KEKE-3310 file (N, C-alpha, C; in steps of 0.2 Angstrom, whole numbers, plus 5000, padded with zeros to 4 digits):
npx = (4822:4825:4838:4841:4850:4853:4854:4861:4879:4884:4877:4883:4895:4891:4886:4899:4906:4898:4901:4915:4915:4907:4907:4910:4914:4923:4921:4914:4914:4910:4896:4893:4893:4889:4873:4867:4854:4849:4843:4841:4841:4831:4831:4843:4860:4864:4863:4855:4861:4855:4849:4836:4826:4814:4801:4809:4820:4837:4849:4865:4875:4870:4863:4872:4879:4880:4884:4874:4863:4861:4851:4839:4839:4838:4825:4817:4820:4815:4801:4799:4801:4790:4779:4782:4779:4789:4800:4813:4829:4845:4863:4879:4880:4888:4895:4894:4881:4871:4862:4855:4847:4841:4833:4823:4815:4822:4829:4845:4859:4875:4884:4896:4913:4924:4941:4957:4973:4986:4996:5007:5014:5016:5026:5038:5047:5053:5048:5034:5031:5037:5033:5026:5035:5044:5035:5034:5047:5047:5039:5046:5057:5051:5050:5040:5032:5024:5014:5008:4994:4993:5003:5015:5013:5006:4989:4980:4970:4974:4979:4967:4960:4968:4966:4953:4953:4960:4949:4940:4946:4948:4935:4929:4935:4935:4929:4929:4936:4934:4922:4913:4908:4893:4887:4892:4905:4917:4918:4928:4932:4918:4908:4916:4929:4940:4943:4949:4963:4973:4983:4994:4999:5013:5023:5037:5031:5018:5002:4996:4987:4979:4976:4965:4961:4950:4946:4945:4936:4934:4936:4946:4956:4961:4965:4954:4956:4950:4948:4956:4964:4970:4976:4971:4983:4994:5011:5018:5014:5006:5008:5018:5011:5001:5009:5017:5008:5004:5017:5019:5009:5012:5024:5020:5014:5002:4989:4980:4976:4962:4955:4943:4926:4921:4909:4900:4911:4921:4911:4902:4893:4896:4898:4887:4880:4875:4857:4854:4842:4841:4839:4834:4832:4840:4853:4855:4855:4866:4876:4875:4878:4891:4897:4895:4895:4905:4904:4896:4903:4920:4925:4935:4947:4947:4948:4960:4969:4968:4971:4985:4992:4999:5001:4984:4968:4951:4933:4916:4902:4885:4868:4852:4836:4818:4809:4809:4818:4817:4814:4812:4818:4831:4835:4833:4843:4855:4855:4856:4869:4876:4880:4873)
npy = (4921:4916:4914:4906:4907:4893:4887:4877:4875:4876:4886:4897:4897:4901:4914:4919:4919:4928:4939:4941:4944:4956:4963:4978:4984:4988:4980:4970:4956:4952:4951:4938:4932:4920:4918:4928:4932:4929:4937:4932:4937:4931:4934:4942:4942:4943:4948:4952:4954:4952:4954:4949:4957:4959:4968:4972:4972:4972:4978:4974:4985:4985:4981:4968:4966:4967:4983:4991:4983:4983:4993:4987:4974:4979:4985:4973:4966:4975:4975:4961:4962:4971:4962:4953:4960:4968:4981:4989:4993:5000:4998:5004:5009:5013:5028:5028:5022:5031:5039:5029:5023:5035:5038:5029:5033:5034:5041:5047:5046:5050:5037:5033:5030:5022:5015:5014:5008:5012:5001:5001:5012:5011:5012:5011:5021:5038:5053:5054:5041:5037:5034:5022:5014:5012:5005:4993:4988:4986:4975:4966:4964:4958:4946:4941:4933:4933:4923:4915:4905:4889:4891:4896:4890:4875:4870:4864:4854:4859:4872:4878:4877:4885:4897:4899:4901:4913:4921:4920:4926:4939:4943:4942:4951:4966:4982:4994:4991:4977:4976:4968:4971:4966:4958:4969:4966:4952:4934:4922:4907:4897:4894:4899:4900:4896:4905:4916:4924:4920:4926:4922:4927:4923:4920:4912:4900:4901:4905:4921:4930:4935:4940:4942:4942:4946:4943:4957:4965:4973:4991:4994:4983:4970:4966:4964:4970:4961:4956:4959:4953:4951:4944:4951:4960:4955:4956:4971:4970:4974:4984:4977:4966:4971:4977:4967:4959:4969:4971:4958:4957:4968:4964:4954:4961:4966:4978:4986:4988:4986:4994:4994:4998:5011:5015:5031:5039:5053:5061:5072:5085:5089:5077:5072:5071:5084:5086:5074:5067:5069:5065:5076:5073:5062:5067:5075:5065:5057:5066:5067:5054:5053:5063:5060:5046:5037:5028:5019:5014:5014:5026:5036:5030:5020:5026:5033:5023:5017:5028:5030:5021:5026:5028:5033:5033:5038:5035:5040:5032:5026:5026:5020:5025:5021:5034:5041:5044:5031:5028:5016:5007:5012:5008:4994:4991:4995:4986:4974:4975:4976:4987:4993)
npz = (4930:4947:4958:4973:4989:4991:4979:4966:4964:4952:4946:4951:4944:4932:4934:4938:4926:4919:4926:4924:4911:4910:4921:4930:4943:4957:4968:4964:4964:4976:4975:4973:4984:4997:5003:4996:4984:4967:4952:4937:4920:4908:4894:4892:4894:4909:4926:4943:4959:4975:4992:5003:5015:5026:5018:5008:4994:4994:4983:4977:4971:4957:4941:4932:4917:4899:4894:4886:4889:4902:4907:4903:4910:4923:4922:4920:4932:4942:4938:4941:4955:4959:4956:4966:4977:4983:4988:4981:4985:4982:4985:4986:4973:4958:4951:4937:4935:4939:4931:4925:4936:4941:4930:4932:4942:4955:4969:4973:4985:4990:4999:5004:5000:4989:4987:4979:4975:4965:4958:4950:4953:4967:4982:4995:4996:5000:5009:5012:5015:5026:5040:5037:5031:5041:5049:5042:5043:5057:5058:5050:5059:5069:5065:5057:5043:5028:5019:5005:5004:4998:4989:4994:5006:5012:5010:5023:5035:5047:5045:5041:5054:5061:5055:5058:5071:5072:5066:5076:5087:5083:5079:5092:5099:5110:5106:5093:5082:5080:5073:5061:5045:5035:5020:5012:5012:5009:5013:5022:5013:5006:4991:4980:4984:4979:4969:4976:4984:4997:5010:5023:5039:5048:5063:5068:5063:5069:5066:5065:5059:5043:5026:5013:4996:4983:4965:4954:4942:4925:4921:4929:4932:4943:4960:4974:4990:5002:5015:5031:5044:5060:5075:5090:5100:5094:5089:5081:5066:5056:5045:5037:5034:5025:5015:5010:5003:4993:4987:4981:4972:4964:4959:4950:4940:4942:4940:4949:4966:4975:4988:4994:5000:5010:5022:5024:5021:5016:5011:4999:4993:4980:4973:4967:4952:4941:4939:4944:4955:4972:4990:5002:5015:5016:5013:5024:5034:5030:5032:5046:5051:5046:5054:5067:5068:5072:5083:5077:5065:5062:5054:5052:5055:5046:5034:5035:5036:5023:5014:5017:5009:4997:4979:4981:4974:4973:4973:4973:4980:4980:4987:4982:4983:4980:4973:4986:5001:5013:5030:5036:5027:5028:5041:5041:5031:5038:5048:5041:5035:5046:5052:5063)
capx = (4823:4828:4842:4841:4856:4854:4854:4867:4885:4885:4874:4887:4900:4888:4887:4906:4907:4895:4904:4921:4914:4903:4907:4914:4913:4929:4919:4909:4915:4906:4889:4892:4894:4884:4867:4863:4849:4850:4838:4844:4837:4831:4832:4849:4866:4865:4859:4855:4862:4852:4847:4829:4825:4807:4798:4814:4826:4843:4853:4872:4878:4866:4863:4878:4878:4883:4882:4868:4858:4859:4844:4833:4840:4836:4818:4814:4821:4810:4795:4798:4800:4783:4775:4783:4777:4795:4803:4820:4834:4852:4868:4886:4879:4894:4893:4892:4874:4867:4857:4850:4843:4837:4827:4818:4812:4826:4834:4852:4863:4882:4884:4903:4918:4929:4948:4961:4980:4989:5002:5013:5018:5017:5033:5039:5052:5050:5046:5027:5030:5042:5030:5024:5041:5046:5031:5036:5053:5046:5036:5052:5061:5047:5051:5034:5032:5017:5015:5002:4991:4993:5009:5021:5011:5001:4982:4979:4965:4977:4979:4960:4959:4972:4963:4946:4955:4961:4943:4936:4949:4947:4928:4928:4939:4931:4931:4926:4940:4932:4915:4913:4902:4891:4884:4897:4912:4917:4919:4933:4928:4912:4908:4920:4935:4946:4944:4952:4970:4974:4990:4994:5004:5015:5029:5039:5026:5012:4997:4993:4983:4978:4973:4961:4960:4946:4947:4942:4936:4932:4940:4952:4956:4966:4962:4951:4959:4944:4948:4963:4963:4976:4975:4973:4989:5000:5017:5016:5016:5001:5011:5021:5005:4998:5014:5019:5003:5005:5023:5019:5005:5016:5029:5016:5012:4995:4988:4976:4974:4956:4955:4936:4921:4920:4903:4900:4918:4922:4904:4903:4888:4898:4899:4881:4880:4869:4851:4852:4838:4844:4834:4837:4833:4846:4859:4856:4856:4872:4881:4875:4882:4898:4900:4894:4894:4911:4902:4893:4908:4926:4926:4941:4953:4947:4950:4967:4972:4968:4975:4992:4995:4999:4995:4977:4962:4944:4927:4910:4897:4878:4862:4847:4829:4813:4806:4811:4821:4812:4818:4812:4823:4838:4836:4834:4850:4860:4855:4858:4876:4879:4882:4870)
capy = (4916:4918:4909:4907:4905:4886:4885:4873:4879:4877:4892:4902:4897:4905:4921:4922:4920:4934:4945:4942:4947:4962:4967:4984:4987:4986:4975:4966:4949:4951:4950:4931:4929:4916:4922:4932:4929:4932:4937:4930:4939:4925:4937:4945:4939:4947:4946:4956:4951:4956:4951:4951:4959:4961:4969:4975:4968:4976:4976:4975:4989:4986:4975:4966:4964:4971:4990:4993:4979:4984:4996:4982:4970:4982:4985:4966:4965:4980:4972:4955:4964:4973:4956:4950:4966:4970:4987:4989:4998:4998:5000:5004:5011:5017:5034:5027:5020:5036:5041:5023:5023:5041:5038:5025:5036:5033:5046:5044:5050:5047:5034:5032:5030:5016:5017:5010:5009:5011:4997:5002:5018:5010:5012:5013:5027:5045:5056:5053:5034:5036:5030:5016:5011:5010:5000:4987:4986:4983:4968:4961:4963:4954:4939:4939:4931:4933:4917:4913:4898:4885:4893:4896:4886:4870:4871:4858:4855:4862:4879:4880:4878:4891:4903:4899:4904:4920:4924:4920:4931:4945:4945:4942:4957:4972:4988:4996:4987:4970:4976:4966:4972:4960:4960:4973:4963:4945:4930:4917:4900:4898:4890:4902:4901:4894:4911:4921:4923:4920:4927:4920:4930:4919:4921:4905:4895:4902:4909:4926:4934:4934:4944:4939:4946:4943:4946:4963:4965:4979:4996:4994:4976:4968:4962:4968:4968:4960:4955:4960:4951:4950:4943:4957:4959:4953:4961:4977:4968:4976:4987:4972:4962:4974:4979:4960:4958:4974:4970:4952:4958:4973:4960:4950:4965:4968:4986:4989:4984:4990:4993:4993:5003:5014:5019:5038:5042:5058:5063:5078:5086:5089:5071:5070:5074:5088:5083:5067:5068:5067:5066:5081:5070:5057:5071:5077:5059:5054:5070:5066:5048:5055:5067:5057:5039:5033:5023:5014:5012:5018:5029:5040:5026:5016:5031:5035:5017:5016:5033:5030:5017:5030:5033:5031:5037:5037:5036:5040:5027:5029:5022:5022:5024:5023:5040:5045:5040:5027:5027:5009:5004:5013:5004:4987:4991:4996:4980:4969:4976:4975:4994:4993)
capz = (4935:4953:4961:4980:4992:4991:4972:4964:4963:4944:4944:4952:4939:4926:4936:4938:4919:4917:4930:4921:4904:4910:4928:4931:4949:4961:4973:4960:4965:4982:4973:4972:4991:5000:5007:4991:4979:4960:4947:4930:4915:4903:4888:4891:4897:4915:4933:4948:4965:4981:4998:5005:5022:5026:5012:5004:4991:4994:4978:4977:4965:4951:4936:4929:4910:4893:4896:4883:4891:4909:4909:4902:4915:4929:4921:4922:4939:4945:4937:4946:4962:4960:4956:4972:4982:4986:4987:4979:4987:4979:4989:4982:4966:4955:4947:4930:4935:4942:4927:4924:4942:4941:4925:4934:4948:4961:4972:4975:4989:4992:5005:5005:4995:4988:4986:4975:4974:4958:4960:4946:4957:4974:4984:5002:4996:5001:5015:5014:5017:5031:5045:5034:5030:5048:5052:5038:5046:5063:5056:5048:5065:5074:5062:5053:5036:5024:5015:5001:5005:4991:4985:4999:5012:5010:5013:5027:5040:5053:5043:5042:5061:5064:5052:5062:5078:5070:5066:5083:5092:5080:5080:5099:5103:5112:5103:5086:5076:5079:5070:5054:5040:5031:5013:5008:5012:5008:5019:5020:5011:5002:4985:4976:4988:4974:4965:4980:4986:5004:5012:5030:5043:5053:5067:5070:5062:5072:5062:5069:5055:5036:5021:5008:4990:4978:4959:4952:4934:4922:4918:4934:4934:4948:4965:4980:4997:5005:5022:5034:5051:5065:5082:5095:5105:5091:5087:5076:5059:5051:5039:5033:5031:5019:5010:5007:4997:4988:4983:4977:4966:4960:4955:4945:4935:4943:4940:4954:4972:4977:4996:4996:5001:5017:5022:5026:5020:5010:5008:4996:4989:4973:4970:4964:4945:4939:4936:4947:4960:4979:4995:5007:5022:5015:5013:5031:5038:5029:5036:5053:5052:5045:5059:5074:5067:5074:5087:5072:5061:5063:5047:5051:5055:5040:5028:5036:5034:5016:5011:5018:5004:4991:4978:4981:4971:4977:4969:4977:4979:4982:4989:4978:4985:4975:4974:4992:5006:5018:5036:5038:5023:5031:5047:5038:5028:5043:5052:5036:5034:5053:5054:5069)
cpx = (4827:4832:4842:4848:4858:4854:4861:4873:4887:4882:4879:4893:4897:4888:4894:4908:4905:4899:4911:4920:4911:4904:4912:4913:4919:4927:4914:4908:4911:4899:4888:4893:4888:4879:4864:4859:4851:4844:4842:4839:4837:4832:4839:4854:4868:4861:4859:4856:4859:4851:4840:4829:4818:4804:4802:4818:4832:4848:4860:4874:4873:4866:4870:4876:4881:4880:4875:4862:4856:4853:4838:4833:4837:4828:4815:4815:4816:4803:4794:4797:4793:4779:4776:4781:4783:4797:4810:4824:4841:4857:4875:4885:4885:4891:4891:4884:4869:4861:4852:4845:4838:4831:4822:4815:4816:4829:4840:4856:4870:4881:4891:4907:4922:4936:4952:4968:4982:4996:5008:5017:5019:5024:5033:5044:5049:5048:5039:5026:5034:5039:5028:5030:5044:5042:5032:5042:5052:5043:5041:5056:5058:5047:5045:5035:5025:5018:5008:5000:4990:4998:5015:5019:5005:4994:4980:4973:4968:4977:4972:4958:4962:4969:4956:4948:4957:4954:4939:4939:4948:4940:4926:4931:4934:4934:4929:4930:4938:4925:4916:4907:4900:4888:4889:4904:4911:4918:4925:4929:4923:4913:4913:4927:4941:4948:4948:4959:4970:4981:4990:5000:5006:5022:5031:5034:5019:5008:4994:4988:4983:4975:4970:4960:4955:4947:4943:4942:4934:4937:4946:4953:4962:4963:4959:4954:4953:4944:4955:4962:4970:4974:4976:4978:4995:5005:5014:5018:5011:5003:5014:5016:5002:5003:5017:5014:5004:5011:5022:5014:5008:5021:5026:5014:5004:4994:4985:4975:4968:4956:4948:4932:4921:4914:4904:4907:4918:4916:4905:4897:4889:4899:4893:4881:4874:4863:4849:4848:4841:4838:4838:4837:4839:4852:4860:4858:4863:4878:4881:4879:4889:4901:4900:4893:4900:4909:4898:4898:4914:4928:4933:4947:4953:4950:4958:4971:4973:4972:4982:4995:4995:5003:4989:4972:4956:4938:4921:4906:4890:4873:4856:4840:4824:4809:4807:4814:4816:4816:4818:4817:4830:4840:4837:4841:4855:4861:4858:4866:4880:4882:4879:4869)
cpy = (4919:4913:4911:4905:4897:4883:4881:4877:4880:4884:4898:4903:4901:4912:4923:4923:4927:4940:4946:4946:4954:4966:4973:4988:4984:4980:4970:4959:4947:4950:4942:4928:4925:4920:4927:4928:4932:4932:4937:4932:4933:4928:4940:4942:4944:4945:4952:4952:4955:4951:4953:4952:4962:4962:4972:4970:4973:4974:4978:4979:4990:4980:4974:4963:4968:4978:4992:4989:4980:4988:4991:4977:4973:4983:4978:4965:4969:4977:4965:4957:4967:4967:4953:4954:4967:4977:4987:4995:4996:5002:4999:5005:5015:5023:5033:5025:5025:5037:5035:5023:5029:5041:5033:5027:5036:5040:5043:5049:5046:5044:5032:5032:5024:5019:5012:5012:5008:5008:4999:5008:5017:5009:5014:5019:5034:5047:5054:5046:5033:5032:5023:5011:5008:5005:4993:4984:4983:4976:4963:4959:4958:4947:4937:4938:4931:4928:4916:4906:4895:4887:4892:4891:4881:4871:4864:4860:4859:4870:4882:4881:4884:4898:4904:4903:4911:4924:4925:4925:4938:4947:4945:4948:4962:4978:4989:4992:4980:4970:4974:4967:4966:4963:4964:4971:4955:4941:4925:4910:4902:4894:4893:4903:4900:4900:4917:4919:4924:4921:4926:4923:4925:4922:4914:4900:4895:4907:4915:4931:4932:4939:4940:4944:4942:4947:4953:4964:4972:4984:4997:4987:4975:4964:4967:4965:4967:4960:4956:4959:4949:4949:4949:4955:4957:4958:4966:4974:4970:4979:4982:4967:4964:4975:4972:4958:4962:4972:4963:4954:4963:4969:4956:4954:4967:4976:4989:4985:4988:4988:4993:4999:5005:5018:5026:5041:5047:5060:5070:5079:5087:5083:5068:5074:5079:5084:5076:5069:5065:5068:5071:5078:5065:5061:5073:5070:5056:5059:5069:5059:5049:5058:5063:5049:5035:5027:5017:5010:5016:5021:5032:5035:5022:5020:5032:5029:5016:5022:5033:5025:5020:5026:5030:5036:5034:5038:5035:5034:5029:5024:5025:5020:5025:5029:5044:5040:5037:5025:5020:5005:5005:5009:4997:4986:4991:4989:4974:4969:4976:4982:4995:4986)
cpz = (4941:4956:4969:4983:4992:4984:4970:4963:4956:4942:4945:4947:4933:4928:4936:4931:4917:4920:4926:4915:4905:4916:4927:4937:4953:4966:4970:4962:4972:4981:4973:4979:4993:5004:5002:4987:4972:4956:4940:4925:4909:4896:4886:4896:4903:4921:4937:4955:4971:4987:5000:5012:5023:5020:5007:5000:4990:4988:4979:4971:4960:4947:4933:4922:4905:4895:4893:4885:4898:4911:4908:4907:4921:4928:4923:4929:4943:4944:4941:4953:4964:4960:4963:4978:4986:4984:4986:4981:4984:4983:4985:4975:4963:4952:4940:4929:4937:4938:4926:4930:4942:4936:4927:4941:4955:4963:4974:4979:4990:4998:5008:5000:4995:4986:4983:4975:4967:4960:4956:4949:4964:4976:4991:5002:4998:5008:5017:5017:5023:5037:5043:5033:5036:5051:5048:5042:5053:5063:5054:5055:5070:5071:5059:5046:5034:5019:5011:5002:4998:4987:4989:5005:5010:5014:5017:5032:5046:5051:5044:5049:5064:5061:5056:5068:5077:5070:5072:5087:5089:5081:5087:5103:5104:5107:5096:5081:5075:5075:5063:5050:5037:5025:5009:5008:5011:5014:5017:5018:5006:4995:4980:4979:4984:4970:4969:4981:4994:5006:5020:5033:5048:5057:5070:5069:5065:5068:5067:5065:5047:5033:5016:5002:4986:4971:4958:4945:4932:4920:4923:4936:4939:4954:4971:4986:5001:5012:5025:5041:5054:5072:5086:5099:5101:5090:5081:5069:5054:5044:5034:5030:5025:5013:5006:5001:4992:4983:4979:4971:4961:4955:4950:4940:4936:4943:4946:4960:4975:4985:4998:4998:5009:5018:5026:5025:5015:5007:5005:4992:4981:4969:4966:4957:4944:4936:4939:4954:4967:4984:5000:5013:5021:5016:5021:5035:5037:5032:5043:5055:5051:5051:5066:5074:5069:5079:5083:5068:5061:5056:5047:5051:5049:5034:5029:5034:5027:5012:5012:5013:4998:4986:4978:4978:4974:4972:4974:4975:4982:4984:4985:4981:4980:4977:4980:4997:5011:5024:5038:5034:5026:5037:5045:5035:5033:5047:5047:5035:5041:5055:5061:5071)
residu = (MET:THR:LEU:THR:PRO:THR:SER:PRO:ALA:ALA:HIS:ARG:ALA:ARG:LEU:LEU:ASP:THR:LEU:ARG:ARG:HIS:GLY:ASP:HIS:PRO:SER:GLY:PHE:LEU:ALA:LEU:GLU:GLU:GLY:ASN:GLU:PHE:PHE:LEU:ASP:ASP:GLU:HIS:ASP:GLY:PHE:VAL:ALA:TYR:ARG:SER:ALA:GLY:ARG:TYR:ARG:PHE:VAL:PHE:SER:GLY:PRO:VAL:GLY:GLU:THR:THR:GLN:GLU:PRO:ARG:ILE:LEU:ASP:ARG:PHE:LEU:ALA:ASP:SER:ARG:ARG:ALA:ARG:ARG:THR:VAL:VAL:ALA:ILE:GLN:VAL:PRO:ARG:ARG:SER:LEU:THR:MET:PHE:ALA:GLU:ARG:GLY:PHE:VAL:LEU:ASN:GLN:VAL:GLY:THR:THR:TYR:VAL:VAL:ASP:LEU:ALA:ASN:ALA:THR:LEU:ASP:GLY:ALA:ALA:MET:ARG:LYS:THR:ARG:GLN:GLY:VAL:ARG:ARG:GLY:GLU:ARG:ALA:GLY:ALA:GLN:VAL:LEU:GLU:ALA:GLY:VAL:ASP:LEU:PRO:VAL:THR:PRO:GLU:LEU:HIS:ALA:GLN:LEU:ASP:ALA:VAL:ASP:ALA:GLN:TRP:LEU:GLY:ALA:ASN:GLY:LYS:SER:ALA:LYS:ALA:LEU:ARG:PHE:LEU:VAL:GLY:SER:ARG:GLY:GLY:PRO:LEU:ALA:ASP:GLN:ARG:ARG:LEU:PHE:VAL:VAL:GLN:ILE:ASP:GLY:ARG:THR:ILE:GLY:TYR:SER:GLN:CYS:ALA:PRO:ALA:PHE:GLY:THR:GLN:PRO:GLY:TRP:LEU:TYR:ASP:LEU:ASN:ARG:LEU:ILE:PRO:GLY:SER:PRO:ASP:VAL:GLY:ASN:LEU:GLN:VAL:TRP:SER:VAL:MET:LYS:ARG:LEU:GLN:ASP:GLU:GLY:VAL:ALA:HIS:LEU:HIS:LEU:GLY:PHE:THR:PRO:PHE:ALA:ASP:LEU:ASP:ASP:GLY:HIS:VAL:ALA:PRO:GLY:ILE:PRO:THR:SER:GLY:LEU:GLY:THR:ARG:ALA:MET:ARG:LEU:LEU:ALA:ARG:TYR:GLY:GLU:SER:LEU:TYR:PRO:VAL:ALA:GLY:ALA:VAL:ALA:TRP:LYS:ARG:LYS:TRP:LYS:PRO:VAL:SER:SER:ALA:PRO:GLU:TYR:VAL:ALA:PHE:PRO:SER:ARG:LEU:ARG:LEU:GLY:ALA:VAL:VAL:ARG:LEU:MET:ARG:LEU:THR:ASN:VAL:VAL)
# end
């Protein structure tokens, strides 16, 4: 069974339940974003999330289901795609799924890296955190407060209007920092908005930014720091904005704060396991994008921002093409994700 973006909300509740029980990807919740389609396996408890673009189906991560059943779910999805005359490409494939895709004729290349903070050991103390600590203090001196919507701050139409204004100014700003990815990141609102947490940045009651977190399931449970927006030209409160969220989660006993995926970051040939087929053209293309792609996506700045929230660990993620890299699919994927 295939669910389209207009399928009833009750179906998303079923998908969320499956994700809670079987999901093991730090950004897995983003599979349920509006605009995605879903292949549901009628014989197994699982699904595949994807978006259609031209003759391609772009899969987010891979099949979600009981570990022993994921290969069967993927097989059924691939068969359905062949019947529909669609070519499957998967993005943000985790390392644990490489063999599953390789056994089905896919070539896999690292496409970027995802990052996670160990909240149990997160601190502002020590020489390594001096600049970040100073940044937090500047935010406090500016009078900024970070308030959780629905907990510290009532959710009202006025608040939604203020948040809409933040989005408009952030997205309308000139420069690379205003480039918003699609498909690989979440969005504010939507049918599962009540599953997220929203932290609003205010100065003297005026909303100047917000952070949004989505639940993360699996072997590193916690929250995904999904959106981070601040009105351009605001006081220097960015460090306080992030640290306030981290500190609240830490106080709640949350184990991990996932900082999400960065395309073209920390590429390393050694990240592909022995025996996993890769595309030579894909390797060269990713290296070129990593070296010269700052005009497409600000990789260096994004990585520096994530790594400063020590202690941070990272994990490579991959793109999977059937049998060989297809330049047409690369172009489609980059347009779909708003990299170009």
